[in-house]
C-alpha positions in Angstrom: 19.2 7.2 6.4 16.5 4.7 6.8 17.0 0.5 7.3 15.5 -1.3 4.7 12.5 -3.1 5.7 10.6 -6.2 4.4 7.1 -6.0 4.2 4.4 -8.0 3.0 1.9 -6.2 0.8 -1.6 -7.0 0.2 -3.9 -5.9 -2.5 -7.8 -6.4 -2.3 -10.8 -5.8 -4.5 -10.5 -3.8 -7.6 -6.5 -3.1 -6.9 -6.0 -6.3 -6.8 -7.7 -7.0 -10.0 -5.9 -4.1 -11.7 -2.1 -5.1 -10.2 -3.1 -9.1 -11.4 -2.1 -10.3 -7.8 -3.2 -10.2 -4.4 0.2 -10.3 -2.3 3.8 -9.5 -3.0 6.9 -9.1 -0.8 8.5 -5.6 -0.8 11.5 -4.3 0.5 11.8 -0.4 1.1 13.4 2.6 3.2 9.7 4.5 3.0 9.4 5.8 6.8 5.7 5.8 6.8 2.5 4.4 4.8 2.1 7.3 2.8 5.7 7.3 1.8 5.3 3.5 0.6 2.5 4.3 -1.4 4.2 7.3 -3.3 7.2 4.8 -3.6 4.6 2.1 -5.5 3.0 5.0 -7.6 6.1 5.7 -9.0 6.7 2.3 -10.4 4.3 3.7 -12.8 1.7 1.5 -15.0 -1.1 -0.6 -13.0 0.6 0.9 -9.7 0.5 4.4 -10.5 -3.2 3.8 -11.7 -4.7 1.9 -9.2 -3.1 3.9 -6.2 -3.3 7.5 -7.7 -3.7 10.1 -5.0 -6.7 11.2 -7.0 -8.4 7.9 -5.9 -9.8 6.9 -2.6 -7.7 3.9 -0.8 -7.8 2.9 2.3 -4.6 1.4 4.0 -4.2 -0.9 7.0 -1.0 -1.5 8.9 -1.0 -4.9 10.8 -4.7 -5.0 9.9 -5.5 -1.6 11.7 -6.8 1.1 9.3 -4.2 3.7 9.4 -3.4 6.9 7.6 -0.3 8.2 5.5 1.7 9.1 8.7 1.6 5.7 10.4 5.2 4.5 10.9 6.2 1.3 9.1 7.9 -1.4 11.1 10.3 -4.3 10.3 7.7 -7.3 8.6 4.9 -5.5 8.5 2.0 -6.5 6.6 0.4 -3.5 4.6 -3.0 -3.6 3.0 -4.2 -1.5 0.2 -8.1 -1.8 -0.6 -10.8 0.9 -1.9 -13.2 1.8 0.6 -16.5 0.0 0.9 -19.5 2.0 -0.1 -22.8 1.0 0.9 -25.8 0.7 -2.0 
């Protein structure tokens, strides 16, 4: 069983707009970024839509771009943002 982790979640651009917030404190037992994303999707509503696995969402752990397998650590900052596309 995993220990509870206190995290700071940050949302940017269209994800922030969909959720109506830019940051929130979160407590989880998720071991990885991917598990955390799935946990947030399971909240339903705007979280399920904005963070859907069918949407391209970039993840950063403590300001480093990371993939779903990155291990969460206590006190981490996790950022979710849409990929930046060129014109």
